C-alpha positions as CSV (number, residue, x, y, z in Angstrom):
1,X,-0.9,-8.6,32.7
2,X,-3.0,-7.4,35.6
3,X,-6.0,-9.6,36.5
4,X,-9.1,-7.8,35.4
5,X,-12.7,-8.8,34.8
6,X,-13.5,-8.4,31.1
7,X,-17.1,-7.3,31.3
8,X,-19.3,-8.2,28.3
9,X,-22.0,-5.6,28.3
10,X,-24.6,-6.9,26.0
11,X,-25.7,-7.7,22.5
12,X,-26.1,-4.9,20.1
13,X,-29.8,-4.3,19.4
14,X,-29.6,-3.1,15.8
15,X,-29.0,-5.8,13.2
16,X,-26.4,-4.9,10.6
17,X,-27.6,-4.6,7.0
18,X,-25.9,-7.1,4.7
19,X,-24.2,-5.6,1.7
20,X,-22.6,-7.1,-1.4
21,X,-19.4,-5.0,-1.5
22,X,-16.7,-3.6,0.7
23,X,-18.1,-0.8,2.8
24,X,-15.4,1.7,3.7
25,X,-13.6,2.5,0.4
26,X,-12.4,4.3,-1.5
27,X,-8.9,4.3,-0.2
28,X,-6.0,6.4,-1.4
29,X,-2.5,5.0,-1.6
30,X,0.7,7.0,-1.1
31,X,1.0,7.6,-4.8
32,X,-2.5,9.1,-5.1
33,X,-4.1,5.9,-6.5
34,X,-7.7,5.4,-5.5
35,X,-8.9,1.9,-4.5
36,X,-12.6,1.2,-4.2
37,X,-11.7,-2.1,-2.5
38,X,-8.5,-3.1,-0.7
39,X,-6.0,-5.0,-2.9
40,X,-5.8,-8.7,-2.1
41,X,-3.1,-11.4,-2.7
42,X,-5.8,-13.3,-4.6
43,X,-5.8,-10.6,-7.3
44,X,-2.1,-11.0,-8.1
45,X,-0.1,-13.9,-9.7
46,X,1.8,-14.5,-6.4
47,X,2.2,-13.3,-2.8
48,X,5.6,-12.0,-3.8
49,X,4.0,-9.8,-6.5
50,X,1.5,-8.6,-4.0
51,X,4.1,-7.8,-1.3
52,X,6.3,-6.0,-3.8
53,X,3.5,-3.5,-4.3
54,X,1.7,-3.4,-0.9
55,X,3.8,-4.8,1.9
56,X,4.9,-1.3,3.0
57,X,2.2,0.8,1.4
58,X,0.2,3.2,3.6
59,X,-3.4,3.7,2.7
60,X,-5.6,6.6,3.8
61,X,-9.4,6.3,4.4
62,X,-12.0,8.9,3.4
63,X,-11.7,10.2,7.0
64,X,-8.0,10.7,6.8
65,X,-7.0,7.7,8.9
66,X,-3.8,5.8,7.8
67,X,-3.3,2.1,7.8
68,X,-1.3,-0.8,6.3
69,X,-2.5,-4.2,5.0
70,X,-1.6,-7.1,7.3
71,X,-2.2,-10.0,4.9
72,X,-3.1,-13.7,5.3
73,X,-0.4,-16.3,5.1
74,X,0.7,-18.7,2.3
75,X,0.5,-22.4,3.1
76,X,4.3,-22.5,3.5
77,X,4.2,-19.5,5.9
78,X,1.6,-21.2,7.9
79,X,3.7,-24.3,8.2
80,X,6.7,-22.2,9.3
81,X,4.7,-20.4,11.9
82,X,3.4,-23.7,13.4
83,X,7.0,-24.8,13.8
84,X,7.9,-21.5,15.5
85,X,5.1,-21.6,18.1
86,X,7.3,-23.3,20.6
87,X,9.6,-20.2,20.5
88,X,6.6,-18.1,21.4
89,X,6.1,-20.0,24.7
90,X,9.8,-19.8,25.4
91,X,9.6,-16.0,24.9
92,X,6.7,-15.7,27.3
93,X,8.4,-17.7,29.9
94,X,11.4,-15.4,29.8
95,X,9.5,-12.2,30.5
96,X,9.8,-10.3,33.8
97,X,7.0,-9.8,36.3
98,X,6.0,-6.4,35.0
99,X,6.7,-4.7,38.3
100,X,8.0,-1.6,36.6
101,X,4.8,-0.8,34.7
102,X,4.7,2.9,33.7
103,X,1.5,2.9,31.7
104,X,-1.6,0.8,32.3
105,X,-3.7,1.0,29.1
106,X,-7.3,0.0,29.7
107,X,-9.0,-1.5,26.7
108,X,-12.6,-2.0,25.4
109,X,-13.1,-5.3,23.7
110,X,-16.1,-5.6,21.4
111,X,-16.7,-9.1,20.1
112,X,-18.8,-9.9,17.1
113,X,-21.4,-12.7,16.9
114,X,-19.2,-14.9,14.7
115,X,-16.3,-14.7,17.2
116,X,-18.6,-15.4,20.2
117,X,-20.2,-18.4,18.4
118,X,-16.8,-20.2,18.5
119,X,-17.0,-20.5,22.3
120,X,-19.3,-22.4,24.6
121,X,-19.8,-19.4,26.9
122,X,-19.1,-15.8,27.5
123,X,-16.6,-16.8,30.2
124,X,-14.7,-18.8,27.6
125,X,-14.6,-15.7,25.4
126,X,-13.2,-13.7,28.2
127,X,-10.6,-16.2,29.1
128,X,-9.5,-16.6,25.5
129,X,-9.1,-12.8,25.0
130,X,-7.2,-12.4,28.3
131,X,-4.8,-15.1,27.2
132,X,-4.2,-13.5,23.8
133,X,-3.6,-10.1,25.4
134,X,-1.0,-11.7,27.7
135,X,0.9,-12.9,24.6
136,X,0.8,-9.4,23.1
137,X,1.5,-7.7,26.4
138,X,4.7,-9.6,27.3
139,X,7.2,-7.6,25.3
140,X,5.3,-4.3,25.8
141,X,5.5,-4.8,29.6
142,X,9.1,-6.0,29.8
143,X,10.6,-3.4,27.4
144,X,8.5,-0.3,27.9
145,X,6.3,-0.9,31.0
146,X,3.1,-0.8,28.9
147,X,0.4,-3.0,30.4
148,X,-2.7,-3.7,28.2
149,X,-5.6,-4.3,30.6
150,X,-8.9,-5.7,29.2
151,X,-11.4,-3.7,31.2
152,X,-14.7,-3.6,29.2
153,X,-16.3,-5.4,26.4
154,X,-19.5,-5.8,24.4
155,X,-21.2,-8.0,21.8
156,X,-21.8,-6.5,18.4
157,X,-23.5,-7.7,15.3
158,X,-20.9,-7.2,12.5
159,X,-21.9,-6.4,9.0
160,X,-21.5,-9.4,6.7
161,X,-19.4,-8.7,3.6
162,X,-17.7,-5.6,5.1
163,X,-14.0,-5.3,4.5
164,X,-11.7,-5.3,7.5
165,X,-11.7,-1.5,7.7
166,X,-15.5,-1.5,7.6
167,X,-15.5,-3.9,10.6
168,X,-13.1,-1.7,12.5
169,X,-15.1,1.4,11.8
170,X,-18.3,-0.3,12.7
171,X,-17.0,-1.6,16.0
172,X,-15.7,1.8,16.9
173,X,-18.9,3.6,15.8
174,X,-21.0,1.3,17.9
175,X,-18.8,0.8,21.0
176,X,-15.8,3.2,20.8
177,X,-13.5,3.5,23.7
178,X,-16.3,3.3,26.3
179,X,-14.2,5.3,28.7
180,X,-11.1,3.2,28.2
181,X,-7.8,4.1,26.6
182,X,-7.9,1.8,23.5
183,X,-10.4,-0.3,21.6
184,X,-9.4,-3.9,20.7
185,X,-12.2,-5.3,18.5
186,X,-12.4,-9.1,17.8
187,X,-14.1,-10.6,14.8
188,X,-14.5,-13.9,13.0
189,X,-16.7,-12.5,10.3
190,X,-15.7,-13.4,6.7
191,X,-13.8,-10.7,4.9
192,X,-13.0,-11.2,1.2
193,X,-9.7,-9.3,0.9
194,X,-7.4,-11.5,3.0
195,X,-6.4,-9.2,5.9
196,X,-6.0,-10.7,9.3
197,X,-5.8,-7.6,11.5
198,X,-5.8,-3.8,11.1
199,X,-5.1,-0.7,13.2
200,X,-5.1,3.0,12.4
201,X,-1.5,4.3,12.6
202,X,-1.3,6.4,15.8
203,X,-4.9,6.0,16.9
204,X,-6.1,3.9,19.8
205,X,-8.3,1.5,17.8
206,X,-7.6,-1.9,16.2
207,X,-9.3,-5.1,15.1
208,X,-8.1,-8.7,15.3
209,X,-9.5,-11.4,13.0
210,X,-9.9,-15.0,14.4
211,X,-6.9,-16.6,12.6
212,X,-6.0,-20.1,13.8
213,X,-4.4,-19.6,17.2
214,X,-2.3,-16.5,16.3
215,X,-4.4,-13.7,17.6
216,X,-1.9,-12.8,20.3
217,X,0.8,-12.3,17.8
218,X,-1.5,-10.3,15.5
219,X,-2.5,-8.1,18.5
220,X,1.1,-7.3,19.3
221,X,1.6,-6.2,15.7
222,X,-1.5,-4.1,15.6
223,X,-0.7,-2.4,19.0
224,X,2.6,-1.5,17.4
225,X,0.7,0.4,14.7
226,X,-1.3,2.3,17.3
227,X,2.1,3.5,18.7
228,X,2.9,4.8,15.1
229,X,5.1,1.8,14.0
230,X,5.0,0.9,10.3
231,X,5.9,-2.3,8.5
232,X,9.5,-3.5,8.6
233,X,11.6,-5.8,6.4
234,X,13.7,-7.3,9.2
235,X,13.0,-11.0,9.6
236,X,13.3,-10.7,13.4
237,X,10.7,-7.9,13.6
238,X,7.1,-8.3,14.8
239,X,6.0,-5.6,12.4
240,X,6.5,-7.6,9.2
241,X,3.4,-7.4,6.9
242,X,3.0,-11.2,7.1
243,X,2.7,-12.8,10.5
244,X,6.0,-14.4,11.9
245,X,5.4,-16.0,15.3
246,X,9.2,-16.4,15.7
247,X,9.5,-12.6,15.7
248,X,7.2,-12.2,18.7
249,X,8.6,-9.3,20.8
250,X,11.1,-8.2,18.2
251,X,11.4,-4.5,17.6
252,X,14.6,-3.6,15.7
253,X,17.0,-1.0,17.1
254,X,18.3,0.6,13.9
255,X,16.8,2.8,11.3
256,X,15.6,0.9,8.2
257,X,16.4,2.6,4.9
258,X,14.1,0.6,2.6
259,X,10.9,-0.1,4.5
260,X,9.6,1.7,7.6
261,X,12.4,4.3,7.7
262,X,11.9,3.9,11.5
263,X,14.0,2.7,14.4
264,X,11.2,0.8,16.1
265,X,12.9,0.8,19.5
266,X,13.5,4.6,19.4
267,X,9.9,5.2,18.3
268,X,8.5,3.0,21.1
269,X,10.8,4.8,23.6
270,X,9.3,8.1,22.5
271,X,5.7,6.8,22.3
272,X,5.5,4.6,25.4
273,X,3.3,7.1,27.3
274,X,1.1,7.8,24.3
275,X,-2.1,6.4,25.9
């Protein structure tokens, strides 16, 4: 990743109003069902039951934007991901230098007050984000010459009790692209519905929740959504609906028949100059 200064512009001046419910529903699923709040694994007897219904479901907002739910992990999945973290470092060490970059994608990085509060200084926030972008950037750079460059940033006061789509919409409404190619918003605000990241399919905006140390993996997944990728069933694919650190950099090269119906490598080849 190119060395760039991530400039934090300043704290948002308007305090968000606290609300007691999700803020961006209703959502419509692919069958025409209407959801006033996003479904959550906590509402179902098991994660398997939730996944059977929603792992590959595409929801649409009132504004016509499409997204999928990237859910939190079970305790067993968390343990498996911790064991796989060493593979992540091996993957990063195997990547090329990025000398064949075809598309530098500048990014605006709004950070909410809960995320900022986890760090001793703004410089620590910048360094953390740059490190996570490097994780997400590795496969994009080596496979398609896409270089995500943190260019701008801002502090924003996120709305407590908003769902994750509400947070994404709020960050974009307040800070947008700010003259860059894509917005990566960062939040540690509590959301009740169990999502750890979200992006609108085919649009240059996404939001990453603070989730242990996995934000780089989540970011890679959400960037995939912005390049029109949808969830996969392949256990080696980074676009699985539940985080799999061992699949970092994995984009399958065949057309799935039962999940995304996409060949992710072909889609990325076609979309690599999207932004």
